[in-house]
C-alpha positions as CSV (number, residue, x, y, z in Angstrom):
1,X,0.0,0.0,0.0
2,X,2.9,2.4,0.7
3,X,4.3,1.7,-2.8
4,X,0.9,2.2,-4.3
5,X,0.3,5.5,-2.5
6,X,3.7,6.7,-3.6
7,X,2.9,5.7,-7.1
8,X,-0.3,7.7,-7.1
9,X,1.4,10.8,-5.8
10,X,4.1,10.7,-8.4
11,X,1.5,9.8,-11.0
12,X,-0.4,13.0,-10.3
13,X,2.8,15.0,-10.6
14,X,3.7,13.2,-13.8
15,X,0.1,13.7,-15.1
16,X,0.3,17.5,-14.7
17,X,3.6,17.4,-16.6
18,X,1.8,15.4,-19.4
19,X,-0.9,18.1,-19.4
20,X,1.7,20.8,-20.0
21,X,3.3,19.1,-22.9
22,X,-0.1,18.2,-24.5
23,X,-2.1,21.3,-24.0
24,X,-0.7,23.0,-27.1
25,X,-1.7,19.9,-29.2
26,X,-5.2,20.3,-27.7
27,X,-5.4,23.6,-29.5
28,X,-3.7,22.8,-32.8
29,X,-5.2,19.3,-33.3
30,X,-8.3,19.4,-31.0
31,X,-9.6,22.8,-32.0
32,X,-8.0,23.5,-35.4
33,X,-8.0,19.9,-36.8
34,X,-4.4,20.3,-37.9
35,X,-2.5,16.9,-37.9
36,X,0.4,18.3,-36.0
37,X,2.5,15.2,-35.5
38,X,5.6,17.4,-35.2
39,X,4.3,18.8,-31.9
40,X,6.7,16.7,-29.8
41,X,9.6,17.6,-32.1
42,X,8.9,21.3,-31.4
43,X,8.8,20.4,-27.7
44,X,12.2,18.9,-27.8
45,X,13.5,21.8,-29.8
46,X,12.3,24.1,-27.1
47,X,14.1,22.0,-24.5
48,X,17.4,22.5,-26.4
49,X,16.7,26.2,-26.6
50,X,16.4,26.3,-22.8
51,X,19.6,24.2,-22.5
52,X,21.5,26.6,-24.7
53,X,20.5,29.6,-22.7
54,X,21.2,27.8,-19.4
55,X,24.6,26.6,-20.5
56,X,25.9,29.8,-22.1
57,X,24.3,32.5,-19.9
58,X,23.4,30.6,-16.7
59,X,19.7,31.5,-17.1
60,X,17.2,29.6,-15.0
61,X,15.4,27.1,-17.1
62,X,12.0,28.5,-16.3
63,X,13.1,32.0,-17.2
64,X,14.7,30.6,-20.4
65,X,11.4,29.0,-21.3
66,X,9.7,32.4,-21.0
67,X,12.4,34.1,-23.1
68,X,12.0,31.6,-26.0
69,X,8.2,31.7,-25.9
70,X,7.8,34.7,-28.3
71,X,10.2,33.0,-30.8
72,X,8.1,29.9,-30.7
73,X,4.9,32.0,-31.3
74,X,6.5,33.4,-34.4
75,X,7.6,29.9,-35.4
76,X,4.0,28.7,-35.1
77,X,2.7,31.5,-37.2
78,X,5.2,30.7,-40.0
79,X,4.6,27.0,-39.8
80,X,0.8,27.3,-40.1
81,X,1.0,29.8,-42.9
82,X,3.2,27.3,-44.9
83,X,0.8,24.5,-44.1
84,X,-2.2,26.5,-45.1
85,X,-0.8,27.8,-48.4
86,X,0.6,24.4,-49.3
87,X,-2.1,22.0,-48.2
88,X,-5.2,23.3,-46.4
89,X,-6.0,26.0,-49.0
90,X,-5.9,23.4,-51.9
91,X,-8.6,21.0,-50.9
92,X,-9.9,18.1,-48.8
93,X,-6.7,15.9,-48.9
94,X,-4.9,18.3,-46.5
95,X,-5.2,15.8,-43.7
96,X,-3.1,13.0,-45.3
97,X,-0.7,15.2,-47.0
98,X,-0.4,17.4,-43.9
99,X,0.6,14.5,-41.8
100,X,3.5,13.9,-44.2
101,X,4.4,17.6,-44.1
102,X,4.6,17.6,-40.3
103,X,6.5,14.3,-40.2
104,X,9.0,15.9,-42.5
105,X,9.3,18.9,-40.2
106,X,9.8,16.6,-37.2
107,X,12.6,14.7,-39.1
108,X,14.3,18.0,-40.1
109,X,14.2,19.3,-36.5
110,X,15.6,16.0,-35.2
111,X,18.5,16.1,-37.7
112,X,19.3,19.8,-37.0
113,X,19.5,19.1,-33.3
114,X,21.8,16.1,-33.9
115,X,24.1,18.3,-36.1
116,X,24.2,21.1,-33.6
117,X,24.3,19.2,-30.2
118,X,25.1,15.6,-31.1
119,X,23.3,12.5,-29.9
120,X,24.3,12.7,-26.2
121,X,21.8,13.6,-23.5
122,X,21.7,17.2,-22.3
123,X,20.5,18.6,-19.0
124,X,20.3,21.9,-17.2
125,X,21.4,23.2,-13.9
126,X,19.2,25.0,-11.3
127,X,19.1,25.4,-7.5
128,X,16.0,23.1,-7.3
129,X,17.4,20.3,-9.5
130,X,18.8,17.4,-7.5
131,X,17.0,18.3,-4.2
132,X,14.0,16.5,-2.8
133,X,11.2,17.3,-0.3
134,X,10.6,14.7,2.3
135,X,7.0,14.0,3.4
136,X,7.1,11.3,6.0
137,X,8.5,8.2,4.3
138,X,8.2,9.7,0.9
139,X,10.8,11.6,-1.0
140,X,9.5,13.8,-3.8
141,X,12.0,15.6,-6.2
142,X,11.6,19.3,-6.0
143,X,11.9,19.5,-9.8
144,X,8.8,17.4,-10.0
145,X,7.0,19.8,-7.8
146,X,8.2,22.8,-9.8
147,X,7.0,21.1,-13.0
148,X,3.7,20.3,-11.3
149,X,3.1,23.9,-10.2
150,X,4.1,25.4,-13.6
151,X,2.0,22.9,-15.5
152,X,-1.1,23.7,-13.5
153,X,-0.5,27.4,-14.0
154,X,0.1,27.0,-17.8
155,X,-3.0,24.9,-18.3
156,X,-5.2,27.3,-16.2
157,X,-4.0,30.4,-18.0
158,X,-4.7,28.8,-21.4
159,X,-8.1,27.6,-20.3
160,X,-9.1,31.1,-19.0
161,X,-7.7,32.7,-22.2
162,X,-9.8,30.5,-24.5
163,X,-13.0,30.9,-22.5
164,X,-12.9,34.5,-21.3
165,X,-11.1,36.6,-23.9
166,X,-12.5,37.8,-27.3
167,X,-9.7,36.1,-29.3
168,X,-10.1,32.9,-27.2
169,X,-13.8,32.7,-28.0
170,X,-13.0,33.5,-31.7
171,X,-10.6,30.5,-31.7
172,X,-13.4,28.3,-30.3
173,X,-15.9,29.7,-32.8
174,X,-13.6,29.0,-35.8
175,X,-13.3,25.4,-34.6
176,X,-17.1,25.0,-34.4
177,X,-18.3,26.9,-37.5
178,X,-15.7,28.5,-39.7
179,X,-18.2,29.7,-42.3
180,X,-20.4,31.4,-39.8
181,X,-17.4,33.3,-38.4
182,X,-16.5,34.4,-41.9
183,X,-20.1,35.7,-42.4
184,X,-19.6,37.8,-39.3
185,X,-16.7,39.6,-40.9
186,X,-13.8,37.7,-39.2
187,X,-10.9,36.1,-41.1
188,X,-10.8,32.4,-40.1
189,X,-7.4,31.9,-41.5
190,X,-5.8,34.6,-39.4
191,X,-7.6,33.4,-36.3
192,X,-6.4,29.8,-36.9
193,X,-2.9,31.1,-37.6
194,X,-2.9,33.0,-34.3
195,X,-4.2,30.0,-32.5
196,X,-1.5,27.8,-33.9
197,X,1.0,30.4,-32.8
198,X,-0.3,30.1,-29.3
199,X,-0.3,26.3,-29.4
200,X,3.4,26.5,-30.4
201,X,4.3,29.3,-27.9
202,X,3.2,27.3,-24.9
203,X,5.9,24.7,-25.9
204,X,8.5,27.2,-24.7
205,X,7.5,26.6,-21.1
206,X,6.6,22.9,-21.7
207,X,10.1,22.4,-23.2
208,X,11.6,23.9,-20.0
209,X,9.6,21.5,-17.9
210,X,10.7,18.6,-20.1
211,X,14.4,19.3,-19.6
212,X,13.9,20.1,-15.9
213,X,12.2,16.8,-15.2
214,X,14.8,14.7,-17.0
215,X,17.7,15.0,-19.5
216,X,16.7,15.2,-23.2
217,X,18.1,13.8,-26.4
218,X,17.3,14.4,-30.1
219,X,14.9,11.4,-30.6
220,X,12.9,12.0,-27.4
221,X,10.0,13.3,-29.4
222,X,9.2,9.7,-30.5
223,X,8.4,8.8,-26.9
224,X,5.8,11.6,-26.7
225,X,3.9,11.3,-29.9
226,X,1.7,8.5,-28.6
227,X,1.3,10.1,-25.1
228,X,0.3,13.5,-26.3
229,X,-2.2,12.3,-28.9
230,X,-3.6,9.9,-26.3
231,X,-4.1,12.6,-23.8
232,X,-5.8,15.0,-26.3
233,X,-8.1,12.4,-27.8
234,X,-8.9,10.8,-24.5
235,X,-9.8,14.2,-23.0
236,X,-12.1,15.2,-25.8
237,X,-10.9,17.2,-28.8
238,X,-10.3,20.8,-27.8
239,X,-11.1,20.4,-24.1
240,X,-8.3,22.1,-22.0
241,X,-9.8,20.9,-18.7
242,X,-10.2,17.5,-20.1
243,X,-6.6,17.5,-21.1
244,X,-5.6,18.0,-17.5
245,X,-7.9,15.3,-16.3
246,X,-6.9,12.8,-18.9
247,X,-3.2,13.6,-18.4
248,X,-3.5,12.9,-14.6
249,X,-5.3,9.7,-15.2
250,X,-2.6,8.6,-17.7
251,X,0.2,9.6,-15.3
252,X,-1.3,7.7,-12.4
253,X,-1.9,4.7,-14.5
254,X,1.6,4.7,-15.8
255,X,3.3,4.9,-12.4
256,X,1.0,2.2,-10.9
257,X,1.8,-0.1,-13.8
258,X,5.5,0.7,-13.5
259,X,5.4,0.0,-9.8
260,X,3.5,-3.3,-10.0
261,X,4.5,-4.8,-13.3
262,X,7.8,-3.1,-14.4
263,X,8.9,-0.6,-16.9
264,X,8.3,-2.7,-20.0
265,X,4.5,-2.4,-19.6
266,X,4.3,1.3,-18.9
267,X,4.5,2.6,-22.5
268,X,1.6,0.4,-23.6
269,X,-0.8,1.7,-21.0
270,X,-1.5,5.0,-22.9
271,X,-2.9,3.1,-26.0
272,X,-4.8,0.6,-23.8
273,X,-6.5,3.5,-22.0
274,X,-7.2,5.3,-25.2
275,X,-8.9,2.3,-26.7
276,X,-10.9,1.8,-23.5
277,X,-12.2,5.3,-23.4
278,X,-13.0,5.4,-27.1
279,X,-15.0,2.2,-26.7
280,X,-17.1,3.5,-23.9
281,X,-17.2,7.3,-24.7
282,X,-16.0,8.0,-28.3
283,X,-16.2,11.8,-27.8
284,X,-13.7,11.7,-24.9
285,X,-14.0,12.2,-21.2
286,X,-15.1,15.9,-21.4
287,X,-15.9,16.1,-25.1
288,X,-19.2,17.4,-26.4
């Protein structure tokens, strides 16, 4: 029981981290219907940006994540514009061809990281990395607690932005009825481009959390493709609150399986849970 309780606590912390790395995909894929399979590659790229600032200028990883956020916003704007002009604007086959487009971007990012940083793992230094907080018999790494707090804040800010601001409501509107939004005088393409920029910008902080939690290497994005899409689909497409709930469920399930059955079973749990949720509730946990 002690091991199980410890697994649940660590699973909640891990789940909030999963929410942070998936919440951008909830916007780009869940709301905009863009097959953004390069999302984890952008995440790893952000981690290496944080590593570069930390190594050269001794900037705290969280501050470095904030500094690269505007750059990733611009990167998102440019990426969506290329995707729109090349695929989405031309017809109904944008989905299949768009997947190939984003897979190509992911491969290019991975190669560029290898050329610049090599294949070795990279990590960052900060005062809270390597320390732990003791609660009775339990020892919780402070970096996990930092990731937990920042992930909750990031998810909450994005959820409030999408539900309370004018642009946030416009993003939700373009996801529901693009033609109606156009008849009201708004430009759906610009709104979707701005939304994709936001979805990419949040990866600045998510990438900082990724390299705070554990060292990164160029091919790490492959480990997160399944997890991020599982969280977004299981949550209900476009549901930010559902993303947090689904991510916590996945994190707890992974740590329990890891504790009871070993590490070899943990990667399969995300797909097993996804199939189970879709069989019972195809629209996701909090989907409409």
